[in-house]
N, C-alpha and C positions, 0 to 999 in steps of 0.2 A: 726531482729525483735524479741523481747522477750515478752512472755506472763507470767503473774503470775495468779495463780489460788489457791484458798483456799476453802476447802469443806471438809464435813465429809459424810461418808456413801458410800455404794457400788454404789448407784444410780448416783453419780457424775462422775464416771469413764467412763461409756459409752458416756456421753455428752462431757466429756473432750476429749476423743479419737476423736469423730465425729468432734468437732470444730477444733482440730489440723489438721485433714485430710482435712477439707474444706480449711483451711488456706494455707496449702501446696499446694493444687490444684490450689488456686488462685495465689500464689506467683510464682510457677514455670511457666516459659515461655513455651508456646506451639509451637512446631516445626511447621513451615509453610509446607503445603503440596506441592509436586512437582507440577510445572506448567505443565498443559497438552497443547497440541497443540490447541485444541478448545478454551481453555481460552486465549491463546496467540492471536489467531486471533480475539477474541472479544475485547481484550485490545488494540490491534493495530487499529482496525476499530474505536474505540471510542476516541483514543488519538493521532494517527499519525498525525504529521502536514502537510505532503504532501497530505494525503487524505482529511483532513479538508479543506486545502487551495483550492483543486479541487472542493469540495463540495460547497464552498463559491461562486463559479462562477455561480451556479444554479439560485441564486437570480437575478443576472443581466440578464441572458437569459429569466427568467420568467417575468421580468419587460419589457424587450424589446417586448415580445410577447403580453403583456397586452396593451402596447401602440399601437401596430400594429393592434390589433383587434378592436380598437375604430372605431365608425362609420366614422369619418373623421379625417384625419391626422392633419390639421390645426384647431386651435381653432377659434371660431368666435371673432370678435373684436366689442366691444361696444364703441361708441364715443358719448360725450355729449358736448354741447357748450352753454354758457350763455353770452349774450352781452347787453350792456347798451348804447343805442343810444340817442344822444342829437341832437335835431332839433332846430336850431335858427329861431325865428320868428320876423317879423318887429313890430307888435304892442304889443305882449305879451312877457313876459320873455321866455328864452329858456326852453323847456320841454324835459324831458328824458323818453324814451321808453325801456322797458326791453323785451328782445327777447331771444328765446331759441331754441335749436335744438338737436335732438336725432337721432342717426344713428346705424345700424347694418350691419356689413360686414362679409362675409364668403368666403374663398378661397377654390375652388374646384380643384382637379387634374383630368385631362382629358384624361390621357394615361394609366390608369389601374395601377398606382403606388401602390394603396392600396393593390391590391392583391398580387403583387410582393413583397412588404414590409412584408406582413403577412406571405408568403410562406418562405422568408428568416429567419424570426424570428422563425418559427416553426422548420425549419431545424437546426437552431443554437441551439434551446433547446434540440432537439433529440441528436445532436452531443455532447452537454455538458453532458447529461445523459449517453451516451456511453463512454465518457471519464472518467467519475466517475466510471462506471462499470470496465473499463480497469485498472484504478489505483487501485482499490479495489482488483482486481485479482493479479496484480503485487505485491501489498503489501502482500497478503496472501502467494504468492510464496516466497517472500523474508523472511517473518516471518518463514515459514517452513524450508527454507534452514539454517537460523541461529539457528532455533530450533534443526535441525538435527545435526549441527556441535557441539552444546553444548552437545547433548545426545551422540554423538560419542566419544567426549573427555571423558565424564564420564564413558562410558563403556571401553575406552582404559585404563584409570587410574586404574579401578577395575581389568583388565587383568594384567596390569603391577604390581600391588600390589600382585596378586596371584603368579606371577613369582618372584617377589622380595622375597616372604616368602619362596619359594622353594630354591632360592639361598642362603638365610640367613641360612635355616636349613642345607644346604649342607656346608656352611662355619663353622657353629658350629660344625658339625661332623668332618670336616677337622681339626679344631683347637684341638679338642680332641685327634685325631690321631697324630698330630704334637706333642702334649704334651706327648703322650705315646710313641713317637718315631716310629710310624708305617708309617707316611708319612713326607716328607721333608718340610723345610721351604718354598721352592718354591711353593709347593701346597698350603700351607696356605696363601701366599701372593697372589697367583692367585685367591683364593676364596675370599679374602678380597677385591681385587680390582674389582672383578665381582660384589660383593654385593654393593659396592660404585657406580658403574656405573648404577647398576639397580635403586638404590636410587635417583641418579642424574636424571635419565630418568622420574622417577615419579615426581620430583620436577619441571622439565621443563613442563611436561604435565599439571600439576596443574596451572603453570603461564598462559599457553595457554588457559586453562579453564576459568581462571579470565577474560581474554581479551574477550573471546567468550561470556561469560555471560554479560559483560559490553556492548557488541555491541547488544546483544539481548534486554537488558534493555533500551538502547538508542532508538532502534526501537519501543519499546513499550511504551516509555515515562514513564518508571517507575522511582520512586525516586533514586537518585544517589547512596544511600547506600543500595538499594535492588538489589542484583544480583541474578537472579532466578535460582533455580535448577529445571530442567525438568524431566519429566517422561513420558514413552511411549515406543513404539517399533521402532527399527531402520529399520526393513525390511519394504519395501514399500508394500502398499496394492496391491492386485492382480488386474492387469490391464485387462480390458475387451474391449479393442478397438484394431483396426487394423490401418495400416499406412494410408490407404485410408480414414478411419474416422477421423483420425487426420488431414489430409491435408484438407478435407471437412470443418472440425471445424475451421482450421486456416483461410480459405478463408472467414469464417463469424464470426471472433472474434470481440469483441467490438471495438478494435481500427480500424479495416478496416471499420466497419460500421460507426464509428465517422467520418472517412475521406470521406466516401460516402455522409453522411449528410452535411459535410462541402463543398463539391463540389457542391451539390445542392443549398446550401445557397449562395455560391459564384456566381453561375449562376443567382440566383434570384436578388442578389445585382447588378450584371452587367446589367440585364434588367431594373432594377430600375434606375440606373445611365443613361441608354440610354433613358428611358422614361422621365427623368428629363429635357431633351432638349425641350420637348414641354411645353409651358408656362401654367402656372396655371390661371384660370379665377377667378376673385373676383367680387362677387356680392354684392351690398350694398342697403339697404333700409333705408331712412331717412324721418323724419318729423320734421317740424319747425314752429314757430310762429314768424312773422315778421310784422313791421308796428306800427302805433300809437295804443295806449292802447285801444281806443274805436273802432278802425277799423283794428285790426290785421288780417293779411292774414295767412291762414294755408297752408303750402307747404309741399307736399309729393313728394319724389324723388327716383328714381330707377337708380343706377349706375353700370356700368360694366367696369372693367379695365383688361387689357391684356398686359403683357410685351412683347415687340418685341425682339425675340432672334436674334439680329444681331451681337453682339460682343462676348459674352460669351456663348460657346455652351457645357459647362460642360465637356470639354476634360480632365481635371484633375480628376474628379470623375470616369469618364469611364476608364481611364488609371490605376487608383488605383484598380478599381474592376477587370480589366482584369488581372493585375499582381497577384492579390489575387487568381484568378481562376487558372492561370498557376502554381503558387506554389503549391497550394493544389493538383493539378493533378500529379505534379512531386513527391510530398511526398507520395501520394497514391500509385503510381506505385513502388517507392522503397520499401515501407513497404510491399506490396504484394509479391514482389520477395524476400525480406529478410525473411519473415515469412515462405514461403514454403522451402527455402534453410536451414533455422534453424531447421525445423521440420525434414527434411530428415537427416541432419547431427546428430542431437540429437538421432533419432531413430536408426541409425546405431550404435552409442556408446552405447545406451541402450541395444540393442541386444547383443553386445560383452561383456558388463558387466554382463548380466544375465548368459552367458555361463561361464565367469570367476568365478563368485560366485558359480555356481553350481559345477564346477570342484573343486574348493577349499573345498567346504563343503563336498562333497561326497567322494573325493579320496585322497587328499593331507592331510587335517587336521586330519582325523581319523588315518592314519598311523603315523603321528607325535606324537599324543597323546598317542598311543600305545607304540611307542619308549620311550616317556618320562616315562611312567609307568615301562616298563621294565628296563630302565636305573636306576631308582631310586631304584628298587629292587636289581639290580646287585651291585649298589654302596654301599648299606647297607651291602650286602653280601661280599663285598670286591672283586668282580669279575672284575670290571672296576675301572679305576682311575678317579681323578677329571676332567681331560682334556676331557675324553669321555663324562662325565656327563654334563659339561658345553657346549660342542658341541651340545648334544641333546637338552638341555634346550633352547639353542640359536636358533636352528632350529625350535623348537616349537613355541618360541616366534615370530620369523620372520613369520611363517606360520599363527599365529593368527593375527598378524598385518596385513598381506596381506589380509586375509579375512575380517577384520573389515574395512580396507580402501576400499576394493571392495564393501562391503555392503553400506558403507557411500556414495561412488561415485554413486552406483546404485540408492540409494534414491534421491540424489541430481539431478541426470540426469533425473529421472522420473518427478521430480517437475518442472525442466526447460523445459522438453518436453511438459508437460501439460499446462504450462503457455504460451509457444510459440504457441501452438495450440489453446489456448483458450478453452481447454477441461474443461468441468464441471463434476467432479466426482459425483458419486451417493450421497455421504454424503452431498455435497454442494447443489445438487438438492433438497434433502429433507429439 
């Protein structure tokens, strides 16, 4: 973009400079801020297909409850009839009479089906709401796990790039020594190979970071060309719960409450199917006009119809309701057992990881970093050779990798533990 200006006098210069600065500010792209975990949660809850599909079931459950709360399950029936009657006569021509009839019929359930149907609909709606809550919690846990994986890879690349710079500086120093005849060509080749290996490791990690960002973008339903860069802390938040509190929370997590509501709904449906064996009573009220036009009779009638349950006893409906109840009970027992076992296993792993992270942070890594500093000073002073320097750098890098991997696993394990227990952190409660 090219601008041409023409003017005279000193007053044009400040205006020209201001205009150019404004154009540059508009033309330069603004770097997108790193995605935070809260923003990722909000984006996932607004756009994730699995959560939206689960939320769509709420309309069906609400509609079922609306129908069940109606005063009567069966709608009244209105019937009308119009007839034209021709009466032949011997002396006079045939004469036509117009007759009509109007009737209203209503079917009533006599075995308490209305209350059972309403109870089943209420329990189904409550189960649907709990399933939505469970799906949202699982989605938040999955988003946090993928977020942590991206964040861990970003930190890993930063760590590897720092190590790469140290190795490249050492390789440069070795090349100078080789050129001066102070070191052998073998040392120069070792330094070059080590630098290339470090560069290759950084490239591999960048490829993994692209895949991790793509997975996170797919979960958040971001545009295909938008691979988010995340920002935040890798270390988990301080936990203020005990194992017994987690087990109590696991016994009351939304998924188990959903199964409890489903069991109650299945029992109500079974009672409803059993009550359907009793016949419904249909009451009808009608009025009609019949007879000659000048002497029409007004007829009012009351009818009662009752089907006889002789052949079909609703065995199919009762069987399906019994099967549904049994399946829900089996699934509920399996989920209860698996939830408790999963919490116990994750708690044990979480405790071990906390100990490992503490040991690496407080004892192993400080010693390795001190060795790295001393070895760098000694190498520049010519007191140690390249092999000793590379060995120390490799130990430091391995120690940093172990610590970063342990911190990542600790965060991921805590996320899985809280998700398995249905624990609600304080930030979510607020």
